[in-house]
C-alpha positions as CSV (number, residue, x, y, z in Angstrom):
1,M,60.2,131.8,95.8
2,A,60.0,133.7,99.1
3,Q,59.4,137.4,98.7
4,Y,61.3,140.0,100.7
5,R,61.4,143.7,101.1
6,D,64.0,146.1,102.4
7,S,63.3,148.5,105.2
8,K,61.9,151.1,102.8
9,G,59.4,148.6,101.5
10,Q,61.0,148.1,98.2
11,P,61.0,144.4,96.8
12,V,64.2,142.4,96.7
13,L,64.4,139.3,94.5
14,L,66.8,136.5,95.2
15,T,68.2,135.1,92.0
16,T,71.1,132.6,92.6
17,R,72.2,130.9,95.7
18,L,76.0,131.3,96.1
19,A,76.8,129.7,99.5
20,S,75.2,128.0,102.5
21,N,76.4,127.2,106.0
22,G,74.9,126.4,109.4
23,E,73.9,130.0,109.9
24,G,72.3,130.9,106.6
25,E,72.6,131.3,102.9
26,V,74.1,134.0,100.6
27,W,72.2,134.9,97.4
28,Q,72.7,137.1,94.4
29,T,69.9,139.6,94.1
30,N,68.2,141.8,91.5
31,R,69.9,144.8,93.2
32,N,73.0,145.6,91.2
33,G,76.1,145.4,93.4
34,Y,74.3,143.7,96.4
35,L,74.1,140.3,97.9
36,A,71.6,139.0,100.4
37,K,72.3,136.9,103.5
38,I,69.2,134.9,104.6
39,Y,69.4,133.3,108.1
40,H,68.0,129.8,108.6
41,S,66.2,131.0,111.8
42,Q,64.9,134.2,113.3
43,D,66.7,135.7,116.3
44,A,65.7,138.8,118.2
45,K,69.2,139.5,119.4
46,R,70.6,139.1,115.9
47,L,68.1,141.7,114.7
48,K,69.1,144.2,117.4
49,K,72.8,143.6,116.5
50,L,72.1,144.4,112.8
51,Q,70.2,147.5,113.8
52,V,73.1,148.7,115.9
53,M,75.5,148.1,113.0
54,L,73.3,149.9,110.5
55,A,73.1,152.9,112.8
56,N,76.9,153.1,113.4
57,P,78.9,152.1,110.3
58,P,82.7,152.5,110.3
59,E,84.3,154.9,108.0
60,D,85.5,153.0,104.9
61,P,89.0,154.1,104.2
62,T,88.7,153.5,100.4
63,R,85.1,154.8,99.8
64,S,86.4,157.8,97.8
65,Q,88.3,155.4,95.6
66,N,85.2,153.4,94.6
67,H,86.5,150.4,96.5
68,I,84.7,148.7,99.4
69,S,87.1,147.8,102.2
70,I,84.4,146.8,104.7
71,A,81.4,144.8,103.5
72,W,79.0,146.3,106.0
73,V,75.3,145.7,106.6
74,Q,73.4,147.9,104.2
75,E,69.7,147.1,104.5
76,L,67.5,144.7,106.6
77,L,65.4,142.2,104.7
78,I,61.8,141.7,105.8
79,D,59.6,138.7,104.8
80,V,55.8,138.9,104.2
81,Q,55.0,138.4,107.9
82,G,57.1,141.4,108.8
83,N,60.0,139.4,110.3
84,C,63.6,140.4,109.7
85,V,65.2,137.3,108.0
86,G,68.5,138.8,106.8
87,F,70.2,141.7,105.2
88,L,71.7,143.2,102.1
89,M,75.5,143.7,101.8
90,P,77.7,144.9,99.0
91,V,79.3,142.6,96.4
92,I,83.1,142.3,96.5
93,S,84.0,141.6,93.0
94,Q,87.3,140.7,91.2
95,A,89.0,139.7,94.5
96,K,90.4,136.5,95.9
97,E,90.9,135.1,99.4
98,L,94.2,136.1,101.1
99,Q,95.6,132.6,100.9
100,Y,95.7,132.8,97.1
101,V,98.4,135.6,97.3
102,Y,100.5,134.5,100.3
103,N,100.7,130.8,99.6
104,P,103.4,130.3,97.0
105,Q,101.7,127.5,95.2
106,H,98.3,129.3,95.0
107,R,100.1,132.5,94.1
108,Q,101.8,131.0,91.1
109,N,98.5,129.9,89.7
110,H,96.2,132.8,90.7
111,A,98.3,135.9,91.3
112,P,101.9,135.5,89.9
113,K,102.6,139.3,90.0
114,F,102.0,139.4,93.8
115,N,105.6,139.8,94.8
116,W,107.0,140.7,98.2
117,Y,106.4,144.4,97.6
118,Y,102.8,143.7,96.8
119,L,102.5,141.6,100.0
120,H,103.8,144.4,102.1
121,A,101.3,146.8,100.7
122,T,98.5,144.3,101.2
123,A,99.6,143.8,104.8
124,Y,99.4,147.5,105.3
125,N,95.9,147.7,103.9
126,V,94.7,144.9,106.2
127,A,96.1,146.7,109.2
128,L,94.4,150.0,108.1
129,I,91.1,148.3,107.9
130,V,91.5,146.8,111.3
131,S,92.5,150.2,112.7
132,T,89.4,151.8,111.1
133,I,87.1,149.1,112.6
134,H,88.6,149.4,116.0
135,A,88.3,153.2,116.0
136,K,84.5,152.7,115.8
137,G,84.5,150.4,118.8
138,Y,84.0,147.1,117.0
139,I,85.9,143.8,117.6
140,I,86.4,141.6,114.5
141,G,86.7,138.3,116.3
142,D,86.6,135.8,113.5
143,M,89.5,137.5,111.6
144,N,91.1,135.0,109.2
145,P,92.4,134.8,105.6
146,K,89.0,133.5,104.4
147,N,87.2,136.7,105.5
148,L,89.8,139.0,103.8
149,L,89.7,139.4,100.1
150,V,92.3,141.2,98.0
151,N,92.2,142.6,94.4
152,D,94.9,142.8,91.8
153,K,95.9,146.3,93.1
154,G,96.5,145.1,96.7
155,L,93.3,146.7,98.0
156,V,91.7,144.5,100.7
157,S,88.1,143.9,101.7
158,I,86.8,142.3,104.9
159,I,83.6,140.3,104.7
160,D,81.2,138.4,107.1
161,T,81.0,141.6,109.2
162,D,77.8,140.4,110.8
163,S,80.0,138.1,112.9
164,F,81.8,141.0,114.5
165,Q,81.4,141.7,118.2
166,V,79.1,144.7,118.5
167,T,78.5,146.8,121.5
168,D,75.3,148.9,121.8
169,A,76.6,152.3,123.1
170,K,73.1,153.2,124.4
171,T,72.4,150.1,126.4
172,G,75.9,148.6,127.0
173,I,74.7,145.2,125.6
174,V,77.5,143.3,123.9
175,Y,76.6,141.1,120.9
176,R,79.4,138.6,120.8
177,C,81.4,136.9,118.1
178,N,80.8,133.2,118.6
179,V,83.0,131.8,115.9
180,A,86.8,131.6,115.3
181,L,89.2,129.7,113.0
182,E,91.8,127.5,114.6
183,G,95.3,129.0,114.3
184,F,93.9,132.6,114.7
185,I,92.7,132.3,118.3
186,P,94.9,134.0,120.8
187,P,96.3,131.8,123.6
188,E,94.2,133.3,126.4
189,L,91.0,132.3,124.5
190,L,91.9,128.7,123.6
191,N,89.5,126.1,125.0
192,K,87.1,128.8,126.1
193,E,83.4,129.3,125.1
194,L,83.5,132.4,122.9
195,S,79.7,132.9,123.2
196,S,80.2,133.5,127.0
197,L,82.9,136.1,126.9
198,N,83.6,139.6,125.6
199,Q,86.6,139.9,123.4
200,T,88.9,142.9,123.2
201,R,91.2,144.6,120.7
202,Y,94.1,142.7,122.2
203,H,92.6,139.5,120.9
204,D,92.3,141.0,117.4
205,H,95.9,142.2,117.7
206,F,97.1,138.6,117.9
207,R,95.0,137.6,114.9
208,L,96.3,140.6,112.9
209,A,99.9,139.7,113.6
210,V,99.3,136.1,112.4
211,I,97.8,137.3,109.2
212,I,100.6,139.8,108.5
213,H,103.1,136.9,109.2
214,H,101.3,134.8,106.6
215,L,101.5,137.7,104.1
216,L,105.2,138.4,104.6
217,F,106.5,134.9,105.1
218,G,103.9,132.7,103.5
219,Y,103.1,130.5,106.5
220,H,101.8,130.5,110.1
221,P,104.3,131.9,112.7
222,F,103.9,128.8,115.0
223,M,105.5,126.4,112.5
224,G,108.9,124.8,112.5
225,K,110.9,121.6,113.0
226,W,110.0,119.9,116.3
227,L,113.0,119.5,118.7
228,G,111.0,119.1,121.9
229,H,110.5,115.9,124.0
230,G,107.9,113.4,122.9
231,E,105.4,113.8,120.1
232,P,105.2,117.2,118.3
233,L,102.6,119.5,119.8
234,E,99.6,120.5,117.8
235,Q,99.7,124.1,116.6
236,K,97.0,125.0,119.1
237,E,99.2,123.8,122.0
238,L,102.2,125.7,120.6
239,I,100.2,128.9,120.6
240,K,99.0,128.2,124.1
241,Q,102.6,127.8,125.3
242,G,103.8,130.8,123.2
243,S,106.3,128.5,121.4
244,W,107.2,129.9,118.0
245,L,110.6,130.0,116.3
246,Y,111.8,133.1,118.2
247,S,110.5,132.5,121.7
248,Q,112.9,131.8,124.5
249,N,113.8,128.1,124.7
250,S,111.6,127.3,121.7
251,P,111.1,123.6,121.0
252,L,111.0,124.6,117.3
253,Q,113.8,125.3,114.9
254,P,113.9,126.6,111.3
255,T,113.6,124.2,108.4
256,Q,115.3,124.7,105.1
257,N,112.2,126.4,103.8
258,T,111.9,128.8,106.8
259,I,112.3,132.5,105.8
260,P,114.4,134.1,108.5
261,L,112.9,137.0,110.5
262,N,115.8,139.3,109.8
263,V,114.9,139.6,106.1
264,V,112.1,142.0,107.0
265,H,112.6,145.6,108.2
266,P,113.7,145.9,111.9
267,E,110.5,147.7,112.7
268,I,108.5,144.7,111.5
269,Q,110.8,142.3,113.4
270,K,110.2,144.3,116.6
271,L,106.4,144.1,116.3
272,F,106.4,140.3,115.7
273,L,108.7,139.8,118.8
274,K,106.5,142.1,120.8
275,C,103.3,140.3,119.9
276,F,104.3,136.7,120.2
277,N,106.8,137.1,123.1
278,D,105.8,140.0,125.3
279,G,102.1,139.8,124.3
280,H,101.9,136.1,125.1
281,T,101.5,136.6,128.8
282,T,100.5,140.3,128.7
283,P,98.0,140.7,125.8
284,R,97.8,144.5,126.1
285,L,101.5,144.7,125.0
286,R,100.6,143.4,121.5
287,P,101.1,145.9,118.7
288,T,98.0,147.8,117.7
289,A,96.7,147.9,114.1
290,Q,98.1,151.5,114.0
291,D,101.5,150.2,115.1
292,W,101.5,147.9,112.2
293,C,100.4,150.6,109.8
294,N,103.3,152.8,110.9
295,A,105.9,150.0,110.7
296,L,104.7,148.7,107.4
297,R,104.8,152.1,105.8
298,I,108.4,152.5,106.9
299,A,109.2,149.0,105.6
300,L,107.6,149.8,102.3
301,S,109.8,152.9,102.0
302,D,112.9,150.7,102.6
303,L,112.2,148.1,99.9
304,A,114.6,148.0,96.9
305,A,114.2,146.3,93.6
306,C,116.5,143.4,92.7
307,S,118.8,144.2,89.8
308,K,118.7,140.7,88.5
309,V,115.1,139.6,88.9
310,P,112.6,142.5,88.6
311,N,110.0,140.5,90.5
312,H,112.2,140.3,93.6
313,S,112.3,143.1,96.2
314,Y,114.2,143.2,99.5
315,S,114.8,145.3,102.6
316,R,117.8,147.6,102.3
317,F,118.4,146.9,106.0
318,Y,119.0,143.3,105.0
319,G,121.4,144.6,102.3
320,K,120.9,142.1,99.5
321,C,118.3,140.1,97.6
322,Y,117.2,137.3,99.9
323,W,115.1,135.7,97.2
324,C,118.1,135.3,94.8
325,E,120.0,133.7,97.7
326,R,117.2,131.4,98.5
327,E,116.7,130.3,94.9
328,K,120.5,129.5,94.7
329,Q,120.4,127.4,97.9
330,L,117.1,125.6,97.3
331,G,116.6,125.7,93.6
332,V,113.1,127.2,94.2
333,D,112.0,130.8,93.5
334,I,108.7,131.7,95.2
335,F,108.7,135.0,93.3
336,P,109.8,133.9,89.8
337,H,110.2,136.2,86.9
338,V,107.0,137.6,85.3
339,A,106.5,140.1,82.5
340,N,106.1,143.7,83.6
341,A,106.9,143.0,87.3
342,V,105.8,145.6,89.8
343,T,108.8,147.2,91.6
344,P,109.1,149.4,94.6
345,P,109.1,153.2,94.1
346,Q,112.2,155.2,93.4
347,A,114.3,156.6,96.2
348,K,112.7,160.0,96.3
349,Q,109.2,158.5,96.6
350,Q,110.4,156.2,99.2
351,S,111.7,159.1,101.3
352,Q,108.4,160.9,101.0
353,L,106.6,157.7,101.9
354,K,108.7,157.3,105.0
355,Q,108.1,160.9,106.0
356,N,104.4,160.4,105.7
357,H,104.3,157.0,107.5
358,K,101.7,158.2,110.1
359,L,99.1,159.2,107.5
360,Q,96.4,156.7,107.4
361,A,95.5,156.1,103.8
362,P,95.3,152.9,101.8
363,I,98.0,151.9,99.3
364,T,97.1,150.9,95.8
365,I,99.4,149.3,93.2
366,A,98.9,149.8,89.5
367,Q,100.4,147.0,87.4
368,K,102.9,147.8,84.7
369,G,100.8,146.1,82.2
370,E,98.1,148.8,82.8
371,I,100.3,151.9,82.6
372,G,103.7,151.0,81.2
373,K,105.4,152.1,84.4
374,F,105.0,151.5,88.1
375,V,102.9,154.0,90.1
376,L,102.5,154.1,93.9
377,K,99.7,156.3,95.2
378,I,99.3,157.1,98.8
379,L,95.6,157.8,98.5
380,G,94.2,160.8,100.3
381,I,97.4,162.8,100.7
382,G,96.9,164.8,97.6
383,S,97.6,168.5,97.9
384,F,95.8,168.9,101.2
385,I,97.3,171.1,103.9
386,T,98.2,169.3,107.1
387,A,98.4,171.8,109.9
388,A,101.5,171.1,112.0
389,I,100.6,173.6,114.6
390,P,102.5,174.2,117.9
391,I,100.9,172.8,120.9
392,I,100.0,173.9,124.4
393,H,101.4,170.9,126.3
394,S,104.8,170.7,124.7
395,F,105.3,167.0,125.3
396,F,102.9,165.6,122.8
397,F,101.3,166.4,119.4
398,T,97.7,167.6,119.8
399,V,96.5,169.0,116.5
400,K,94.8,166.5,114.3
401,V,96.5,166.1,110.9
402,N,93.5,166.1,108.6
403,D,92.8,166.2,104.9
404,Y,90.4,169.1,104.7
405,K,87.6,168.8,102.3
406,Y,88.0,171.8,100.0
407,L,91.5,172.7,99.2
408,T,91.9,172.3,95.4
409,Q,89.5,172.1,92.5
410,N,90.0,169.1,90.3
411,N,87.4,169.0,87.6
412,S,87.6,165.3,87.2
413,N,84.0,164.8,86.2
414,Q,83.7,167.6,83.6
415,I,85.5,169.4,80.9
416,T,86.1,173.1,81.7
417,Q,84.2,175.9,80.1
418,E,87.3,176.8,78.2
419,S,87.5,173.3,76.8
420,T,83.9,172.9,75.8
421,E,83.8,176.2,74.0
422,T,86.8,175.3,71.8
423,A,85.4,172.0,70.9
424,K,82.1,173.1,69.5
425,K,82.9,174.6,66.2
426,P,80.5,173.8,63.4
427,V,81.2,170.8,61.2
428,D,80.8,170.7,57.5
429,S,78.7,167.5,57.1
430,D,79.4,167.2,53.4
431,T,83.1,166.8,54.1
432,S,83.0,164.7,57.3
433,P,83.9,161.1,56.6
434,V,83.2,158.3,59.1
435,Y,86.2,158.5,61.4
436,Y,85.6,162.2,62.1
437,Q,81.9,161.6,62.9
438,Q,82.8,158.6,65.0
439,G,85.3,160.6,66.9
440,I,82.9,163.4,67.7
441,E,80.2,160.8,68.8
442,Y,82.7,159.0,71.1
443,Y,83.8,162.3,72.6
444,Q,80.2,163.4,73.3
445,K,79.5,160.0,75.0
446,G,82.6,160.2,77.1
447,N,84.4,157.3,75.4
448,Y,87.7,159.3,75.1
449,Y,90.1,156.5,74.1
450,E,87.8,155.6,71.2
451,A,87.5,159.2,70.3
452,I,91.3,159.6,70.2
453,N,91.7,156.5,67.9
454,S,89.0,157.7,65.5
455,L,90.2,161.3,65.5
456,N,93.8,160.3,64.7
457,L,92.5,158.3,61.8
458,A,90.5,161.3,60.7
459,L,93.6,163.5,60.6
460,T,94.9,161.3,57.8
461,E,91.6,161.0,56.0
462,T,90.5,164.6,56.2
463,P,93.5,167.0,56.6
464,H,91.3,170.0,55.7
465,L,89.5,169.5,59.1
466,S,92.7,169.3,61.1
467,D,91.8,172.4,63.2
468,N,88.5,171.0,64.3
469,I,90.0,167.5,64.8
470,N,92.9,168.8,66.9
471,Q,90.5,170.7,69.1
472,Y,88.6,167.5,69.8
473,L,91.8,165.6,70.2
474,T,93.1,168.0,72.8
475,E,89.9,167.8,74.8
476,S,89.8,164.0,74.5
477,Y,93.4,163.6,75.7
478,L,92.7,166.0,78.6
479,A,89.5,164.2,79.6
480,Q,91.1,160.8,79.4
481,G,94.0,162.1,81.5
482,I,91.6,163.3,84.2
483,I,90.0,159.9,84.3
484,E,93.3,158.1,84.6
485,A,94.5,160.4,87.4
486,K,91.2,159.9,89.3
487,N,91.9,156.1,89.1
488,G,95.5,156.6,90.4
489,R,97.2,156.0,87.1
490,H,99.2,159.2,87.1
491,I,101.9,158.3,84.6
492,V,99.3,157.4,82.1
493,A,97.5,160.7,82.9
494,I,100.6,162.7,82.3
495,D,101.2,160.9,79.0
496,N,97.7,162.0,77.9
497,Y,98.3,165.6,79.1
498,N,101.6,165.7,77.2
499,K,99.9,164.6,74.0
500,A,97.2,167.3,74.5
501,I,100.0,169.9,75.0
502,N,101.8,168.7,71.9
503,I,98.6,169.6,70.0
504,N,97.8,172.8,71.8
505,S,100.6,174.3,74.0
506,K,98.4,177.2,75.0
507,H,95.8,175.2,76.9
508,A,96.1,176.3,80.6
509,E,93.8,173.7,82.0
510,T,96.0,170.9,80.6
511,Y,99.0,172.2,82.5
512,Y,96.9,172.6,85.7
513,Q,95.7,169.0,85.5
514,K,99.2,167.8,84.8
515,A,100.4,169.7,87.9
516,L,97.7,167.9,90.0
517,A,99.0,164.6,88.7
518,Y,102.6,165.5,89.7
519,R,101.2,166.7,93.1
520,D,99.6,163.4,93.8
521,M,102.9,161.7,92.9
522,Q,104.5,164.1,95.4
523,K,106.8,165.4,92.7
524,Y,106.3,169.0,93.9
525,E,108.9,170.7,91.8
526,A,107.3,169.4,88.6
527,A,103.9,170.3,89.9
528,I,105.0,173.9,90.5
529,I,106.5,174.2,87.0
530,N,103.1,173.2,85.5
531,Y,101.2,175.4,87.9
532,N,103.4,178.3,86.8
533,K,102.7,177.6,83.1
534,A,98.9,177.3,83.8
535,I,99.0,180.7,85.6
536,D,101.0,182.3,82.8
537,L,98.4,181.2,80.3
538,N,95.4,182.1,82.5
539,P,96.4,184.5,85.3
540,Q,92.8,185.1,86.4
541,N,92.1,181.6,87.5
542,S,91.9,181.7,91.3
543,Y,92.1,177.9,91.7
544,Y,95.5,177.7,90.1
545,Y,96.9,180.1,92.7
546,N,95.3,178.2,95.5
547,S,96.7,174.9,94.4
548,R,100.1,176.3,94.0
549,G,99.8,177.8,97.4
550,V,99.0,174.4,98.9
551,I,102.3,173.0,97.4
552,Y,104.3,175.8,98.8
553,Y,102.6,175.3,102.2
554,N,103.5,171.6,102.2
555,L,107.1,172.6,101.4
556,D,107.1,174.9,104.4
557,K,107.5,177.9,102.1
558,F,104.8,179.9,104.0
559,N,105.5,183.3,102.5
560,L,105.1,182.0,99.0
561,A,102.0,180.1,100.1
562,L,100.5,183.3,101.6
563,E,101.2,185.3,98.3
564,N,99.3,182.6,96.4
565,F,96.3,182.5,98.8
566,N,96.1,186.3,98.8
567,K,96.0,186.3,95.0
568,A,93.4,183.5,94.9
569,I,91.2,185.6,97.3
570,E,91.8,188.8,95.3
571,I,90.5,187.1,92.2
572,N,87.6,185.3,93.8
573,S,86.7,186.3,97.3
574,N,83.7,183.9,97.5
575,I,85.6,180.6,97.8
576,I,85.6,179.9,101.6
577,Y,88.4,177.3,101.7
578,F,90.8,179.9,100.3
579,Y,90.4,181.7,103.6
580,S,90.9,178.5,105.7
581,N,94.1,177.8,103.7
582,R,95.3,181.4,104.3
583,G,94.3,181.2,108.0
584,R,96.6,178.2,108.5
585,T,99.4,179.9,106.6
586,N,99.0,183.0,108.7
587,Y,99.2,180.9,111.8
588,Q,102.5,179.4,110.6
589,L,103.8,182.9,110.0
590,K,102.7,184.0,113.5
591,N,100.2,186.4,112.0
592,Y,97.8,185.3,114.7
593,Q,95.2,188.0,114.4
594,A,95.1,187.6,110.6
595,A,94.7,183.8,111.1
596,I,91.8,184.5,113.5
597,D,90.1,186.8,110.9
598,D,90.4,184.2,108.2
599,L,89.2,181.3,110.4
600,T,86.3,183.4,111.6
601,K,85.2,183.9,108.0
602,T,85.6,180.2,107.4
603,I,83.6,179.3,110.5
604,L,80.7,181.4,109.3
605,E,80.3,179.0,106.4
606,E,81.7,175.8,108.0
607,S,80.3,176.1,111.5
608,K,80.1,172.4,112.0
609,D,83.8,171.6,111.6
610,G,85.4,171.4,115.0
611,Y,88.9,171.6,113.6
612,Y,88.4,175.2,112.5
613,Y,87.4,176.1,116.1
614,N,90.4,174.1,117.4
615,L,92.9,176.0,115.2
616,R,91.3,179.4,116.0
617,G,91.6,178.5,119.7
618,F,95.4,178.0,119.2
619,A,95.6,181.5,117.6
620,Y,93.7,183.0,120.5
621,F,96.0,181.2,122.9
622,Q,99.1,182.7,121.2
623,L,97.6,186.2,121.7
624,D,97.0,185.3,125.4
625,K,93.3,185.5,124.9
626,L,92.6,182.5,127.1
627,E,88.9,182.9,127.5
628,A,88.4,183.1,123.7
629,A,90.6,180.1,123.3
630,I,88.5,178.1,125.8
631,N,85.3,179.1,124.1
632,D,86.7,177.8,120.8
633,F,87.8,174.5,122.3
634,N,84.4,174.2,124.0
635,K,82.8,174.6,120.6
636,A,85.1,172.1,119.0
637,I,84.2,169.6,121.8
638,E,80.5,170.3,121.4
639,I,80.8,169.5,117.6
640,N,82.9,166.4,118.1
641,S,83.0,165.1,121.7
642,K,85.0,162.0,120.6
643,E,88.2,163.8,119.5
644,P,90.7,163.5,122.4
645,T,93.0,166.3,121.1
646,F,90.3,168.9,121.8
647,Y,90.2,167.9,125.5
648,T,93.9,167.9,125.6
649,N,94.2,171.4,124.2
650,R,91.5,172.8,126.6
651,S,93.3,171.2,129.5
652,G,96.4,173.2,128.6
653,I,94.5,176.4,128.9
654,Y,93.0,175.4,132.2
655,E,96.5,174.6,133.4
656,Q,97.7,178.1,132.3
657,Q,94.8,179.6,134.3
658,G,95.7,177.6,137.4
659,N,92.5,175.5,137.2
660,I,94.3,172.2,137.8
661,S,91.1,170.2,138.6
662,A,89.6,171.2,135.2
663,A,92.8,170.4,133.4
664,I,93.0,167.0,135.0
665,N,89.3,166.3,134.2
666,D,90.0,167.1,130.5
667,L,93.1,164.9,130.4
668,E,91.2,162.0,131.9
669,K,88.5,162.3,129.2
670,A,91.3,162.4,126.5
671,A,93.0,159.4,128.1
672,A,89.7,157.5,128.1
673,L,89.1,158.2,124.4
674,Y,92.6,157.1,123.5
675,S,92.1,154.0,125.5
676,Q,88.9,153.3,123.5
677,Q,90.9,153.8,120.3
678,G,93.6,151.4,121.5
679,N,96.2,154.2,121.3
680,K,98.4,153.1,124.2
681,Q,101.2,155.6,123.6
682,E,98.9,158.7,123.7
683,Y,96.9,157.3,126.6
684,T,100.1,156.8,128.6
685,K,101.3,160.4,127.9
686,R,98.1,161.8,129.3
687,I,98.1,159.6,132.4
688,N,101.7,160.7,133.1
689,K,100.7,164.3,132.7
690,I,97.8,163.8,135.1
691,Q,100.2,162.5,137.7
692,I,102.4,165.5,137.2
693,L,99.4,167.9,137.7
694,K,98.3,166.0,140.8
695,S,101.7,166.4,142.4
696,K,101.6,170.1,142.1
């Protein structure tokens, strides 16, 4: 068998061939979690393309959740002659091609719990991945349901990333995508040689809309009953002519199986019409991936559960369960009853979801069979402060909403010192039957569910050891709850915390972890109740005050937030992110000099974060210290020259100073960056502002 090494010289063994096509073969390897792609022939351009990809990976939106959304090139593979013959890529396990969840027949056999709510969440996650890839400057090209895999929580992964169109930013060379699947080629590219042209995001936007239509309706948008003259046109010709069911003078009409467009939320309807009608002749008008993210999050917040069939969900705008209507008319239910069906969130969660619809974070769905009750988690929101700061140019929002790195302490990988001390009392080995010993061993190995089972049995067997057993049980329930919360199963986590509290109602850390779980579920009142209890039991824990302060900040209760951050710093003045939290709070309270002092202390430790300079620049601006503000915006740009809001903010200062040419120059840079990101709305705002400045 051929021998290969990675770029570090370490050997890589191919074990089982999994697939083969005209380009190469995919193999299992001896590297846990990695596959190898071996090309049939060597190609210098392909090698350079892989090198560019390795040097510039996109940010994976679910990396912190131990899920791989983008199966990116990880390592080059070198043969004994020193030639690059392929690459290593991550394995995507326990996932299926998209068609197995949107096609009703496949879905019934392979994913019966994937109801319409599931499909909305999956569509959102697809759009988020595309938005992330576009933000890095890549074009997907061969985007189709075979290259998109989805797991049983609705999380999506894109594969075959080596086929992407890649541009080398240093040389300007474009490595094109030469392949495409029929039905996903935009009209302007039909019958053209893909290897000879550069594709754009507008082309990907067409493909994305087709995929989302498949997910929400179960079939291709360019399908219907032919009413035109002569023989029915092939799908390719329908796409070329822009003839779908809702185009003007369409030669197609709905069949009895067609799902009407008005069953989806109006925001979704609007984007389909914009893509396939307006975007047919003017591709730049097609909705962006971010447009789809925003609309789908709103649509998710609008879904209601059917009172008759739990596996049905419908848009409140539509007003009734379409799937029940359809089953009554056709005698076919494409979302039939299943045990423990996943249902949309409750009204309060829906409202919060709608309010946060512009936050870019993947959506996971935990099945009822896993946790006993539905949980929706908007990953990444957590208890992080999002600084909604006033802006210099009043006509657009210029401060990046960002989840800062260090805002709360969640000891998800360890038991607290308080916990470990209480669980280490000596054990009388002469009176310690098997269940007690097993429970301790499971606990020490981190197998907390097994520990809980054994220790509960031990309570019956050895009541004279109940004090020791209960201490271990408390810690086991707490530790298992932390694990469940880390994996997004907050209802299960809270159940574990409650069991720990039933055993020991004086355990502060359990209330704190329970508060974090409620926080992640956006049940802020319940979170505050548990933070209060944790603080009552342990009033010298600075992290408890900081976390409670974050909740008050998110509720716009800035005075209460400030009190908590002050107390956290009073107890422990060495935690730098306490100061950044207080700095943002002081800004909201218009305590600008105090905000500057706190942010200055933060910058001394976090000098490579441009957003701290950006926020301090705003504070200087409010005090009319324009030169200091410009210096901070300069520093923010020096750290991150690809952030358009920094240029926008600096341009506002220049305009205040009467330096119109410098203001225009910064707005042009911001507009160019938004254009690269495909953000047409923000691009247009800056172009309009430039015209206003030029007319002065």
